[in-house]
C-alpha positions in Angstrom: 0.0 0.0 0.0 1.3 3.4 -1.0 0.8 6.0 1.8 1.5 9.7 1.8 4.4 9.1 4.3 6.0 6.6 2.0 5.5 8.8 -1.1 7.2 11.7 0.8 10.1 9.4 1.8 10.6 8.2 -1.7 10.7 11.8 -3.1 13.2 12.8 -0.4 15.5 9.8 -1.1 15.4 10.4 -4.9 16.5 14.0 -4.4 19.3 12.8 -2.1 20.7 10.2 -4.3 20.2 11.4 -7.9 23.4 13.5 -7.8 26.8 13.5 -9.5 28.2 11.8 -6.5 26.1 8.7 -7.4 28.4 8.2 -10.4 31.5 7.6 -8.2 30.7 4.0 -7.3 28.2 3.2 -10.0 28.7 1.5 -13.5 27.0 4.6 -15.0 30.2 6.4 -14.5 31.8 4.8 -17.6 29.4 6.4 -20.2 30.3 9.8 -18.9 33.9 9.4 -20.0 33.0 9.7 -23.6 31.8 12.7 -25.6 30.7 10.8 -28.7 27.0 9.7 -28.2 27.8 6.4 -30.2 30.6 5.6 -27.7 28.5 6.7 -24.8 25.8 4.1 -25.9 28.4 1.3 -26.2 30.1 2.0 -22.9 26.7 2.2 -21.2 25.4 -1.0 -22.8 28.6 -2.9 -21.7 28.6 -1.5 -18.2 24.9 -2.1 -17.6 25.1 -5.7 -18.8 28.1 -6.4 -16.6 26.3 -5.0 -13.5 26.0 -8.2 -11.7 27.6 -9.2 -8.4 29.9 -7.1 -6.2 30.2 -3.5 -7.3 34.0 -3.3 -7.1 34.3 -6.3 -9.4 31.8 -4.9 -11.8 33.8 -1.7 -12.1 37.1 -3.6 -12.3 36.0 -5.8 -15.2 34.2 -3.1 -17.1 37.3 -1.0 -16.8 39.5 -3.8 -18.2 37.4 -4.1 -21.3 37.1 -0.4 -22.0 40.9 0.1 -21.4 41.6 -2.6 -24.0 39.6 -0.7 -26.6 42.3 2.0 -26.8 41.6 5.5 -28.2 38.4 4.6 -30.1 35.8 2.3 -28.7 33.8 2.5 -32.0 36.8 1.4 -34.2 37.7 -1.3 -31.7 34.3 -2.8 -32.4 34.1 -2.0 -36.1 37.5 -3.7 -36.7 36.6 -6.6 -34.3 39.7 -6.0 -32.2 37.7 -7.3 -29.3 38.4 -10.8 -30.7 42.0 -10.3 -29.7 40.9 -9.6 -26.1 38.3 -12.3 -25.6 40.3 -15.4 -26.6 39.6 -18.0 -23.9 36.4 -19.6 -25.3 34.2 -21.1 -22.6 36.5 -19.9 -19.8 35.0 -17.4 -17.4 35.8 -13.7 -18.0 33.5 -12.4 -15.3 31.5 -14.7 -13.0 29.3 -17.0 -15.2 29.9 -14.9 -18.3 32.5 -16.5 -20.6 34.8 -15.1 -23.3 32.4 -16.5 -25.9 29.5 -14.6 -24.3 31.4 -11.4 -24.8 32.3 -12.3 -28.4 28.6 -12.8 -29.2 27.7 -9.6 -27.4 30.2 -7.5 -29.4 29.6 -9.3 -32.7 25.9 -8.3 -32.3 26.8 -4.7 -31.5 29.1 -4.7 -34.4 26.2 -5.6 -36.7 24.1 -2.8 -35.2 26.8 -0.2 -35.9 27.5 -1.6 -39.4 23.8 -1.6 -40.4 22.6 1.6 -38.6 25.6 3.6 -37.4 24.9 3.1 -33.7 23.1 1.0 -31.1 20.4 3.6 -30.7 19.7 4.1 -34.4 19.4 0.3 -34.9 17.0 -0.2 -32.0 15.0 2.9 -33.0 14.6 1.6 -36.5 13.3 -1.7 -35.3 11.0 -0.2 -32.6 9.3 2.2 -35.0 6.0 3.5 -33.7 5.4 0.7 -31.3 3.9 1.4 -27.9 5.4 -1.7 -26.3 8.1 -1.8 -23.7 11.5 -1.8 -25.3 13.4 -4.3 -23.2 12.0 -7.5 -24.7 12.8 -6.3 -28.2 16.4 -5.6 -27.2 16.8 -9.0 -25.6 15.5 -10.7 -28.7 18.2 -9.1 -30.9 20.9 -11.2 -29.3 21.7 -14.9 -29.8 20.2 -17.2 -27.1 23.7 -18.4 -26.2 24.8 -14.9 -25.4 24.3 -15.1 -21.6 25.0 -11.5 -20.9 21.5 -10.8 -22.2 18.5 -12.3 -20.4 16.2 -14.5 -22.6 13.9 -16.3 -20.2 10.2 -15.7 -20.7 8.8 -13.1 -18.3 12.3 -11.9 -17.2 12.5 -8.5 -15.4 15.6 -7.8 -17.5 17.1 -5.6 -14.8 20.3 -4.7 -16.6 18.5 -3.9 -19.9 16.1 -1.7 -18.1 18.9 0.1 -16.2 20.6 0.8 -19.6 17.2 2.2 -20.9 17.0 4.4 -17.8 20.4 5.8 -18.6 19.5 6.4 -22.3 16.1 7.9 -21.8 15.8 10.0 -18.7 17.0 13.6 -19.3 17.9 16.5 -17.0 19.7 14.1 -14.7 23.3 14.3 -13.4 23.4 10.5 -14.0 21.2 9.5 -16.9 22.1 10.8 -20.4 18.8 11.1 -22.1 20.2 10.2 -25.6 17.0 8.5 -26.7 14.5 10.9 -25.2 13.4 12.1 -28.6 12.0 8.7 -29.6 11.4 6.7 -26.4 9.4 8.1 -23.5 10.6 7.9 -19.9 6.9 7.1 -19.1 7.6 3.7 -20.8 10.6 2.9 -18.7 10.5 0.0 -16.2 12.3 0.1 -12.9 15.5 -2.0 -13.0 14.1 -4.8 -10.8 16.0 -7.6 -9.0 15.6 -9.5 -5.7 17.3 -6.7 -3.7 14.9 -4.0 -5.1 11.9 -6.3 -4.4 13.0 -6.7 -0.8 13.3 -3.0 -0.3 10.0 -2.4 -1.9 8.4 -5.1 0.3 9.8 -3.4 3.5 8.0 -0.2 2.3 4.8 -2.3 1.9 4.8 -1.6 -1.8 4.0 -5.3 -2.5 1.7 -7.8 -0.9 3.7 -10.7 0.4 2.7 -14.2 -0.6 0.5 -16.4 1.7 3.7 -17.9 3.2 5.2 -14.5 3.8 7.7 -14.5 0.9 8.6 -11.5 -1.3 7.3 -12.0 -4.8 9.9 -12.9 -7.5 11.3 -10.2 -9.7 9.6 -10.7 -13.0 8.3 -8.7 -15.9 4.8 -8.8 -14.3 5.9 -7.5 -10.9 8.1 -4.9 -12.6 5.1 -3.5 -14.5 3.1 -3.5 -11.2 5.8 -1.7 -9.2 6.6 0.8 -12.0 2.9 1.6 -12.2 2.7 2.3 -8.5 5.8 4.5 -8.6 4.2 6.5 -11.4 1.8 7.8 -8.7 4.8 9.1 -6.8 6.8 10.4 -9.8 4.1 11.1 -12.5 5.5 10.6 -16.0 8.9 9.6 -14.6 8.4 6.4 -12.6 12.0 5.2 -12.9 13.1 8.1 -10.7 12.0 5.7 -7.9 15.1 3.6 -8.8 17.2 6.2 -7.0 14.8 6.3 -4.1 14.7 2.5 -3.6 18.5 2.4 -3.9 18.8 5.2 -1.3 16.3 3.5 1.0 18.6 0.4 1.1 21.7 2.5 1.8 20.1 4.6 4.5 18.5 1.6 6.1 21.9 -0.1 6.3 23.8 3.0 7.5 21.3 3.5 10.3 21.6 0.0 11.7 
C-alpha cells in the first residue's frame, strides 16, 4: 500500500541520491567518460550488462574491457579487435559470463553499428512507432547463447532496463537522455531484482505471498511496481530507482 508518508520518503530519497556523487561508485560512470554519443551508448550498454555481483568487481572488469579498446571504442568494435581480447572460449571472464559470451555480445553490437551507425539508431529503426516496452525487443536481438543478455520468458531484465533508464531519462546528473526524442521515460520500467523487491516489500509496496515471501522479480511484478511508482513520480516512474537504492543504503547505514 502506498501511503503519503511513503511517497514523501521516496521523493526525499530520490532528491538525495540522484546526484553527480552517485556516479562515483556506479557503473553509469563509464558512459560519462565519452563525448561521442555512439561511444556513450556502447560504454553504457557494456557497463549495464556487466552490472551483476559485487560492485567493485563490476567496475574492475568493465574498466578492463574499455581500457583494452584504446583510443576509439567504435573502431575497436568495427575492426573486431575485441576478438584479440576475448580469446579463452568457454573460460569465465566475469562470473558466469564467458569469453564466448562477450564475443557474441560485441559481434551483435558490431552488426548494429554496421547496419545503422549506432546501437540507438538500430533499435529505434526496429522499434518504429510501437507502444510496447523496449526491453523485450532488445533481448531478442541477441543470440540465445549470449548469456549477458536475459532471454527467459517473463524476465524482469534488470540490466537492460537500467541501460534504458540511462539512455532515456534527461535533465539528470546521471542519466544521459540520448534516446529521449523517440522513447518516452513514461515507458521505462524500474531495474528490478531481488534486492529492489526486498526494499519495496519493506516499504509495503507489495503484498507478500501467503507464506510471507517476497514475490519474485519478474516482468509482471516490474510492471506493477513501476505503475505504483508513477503515482509518486508522475510521468517519470524510474526516478524511484534512486529512491529505492537510497532506502537500502540509508537503512543499512542507520543500523
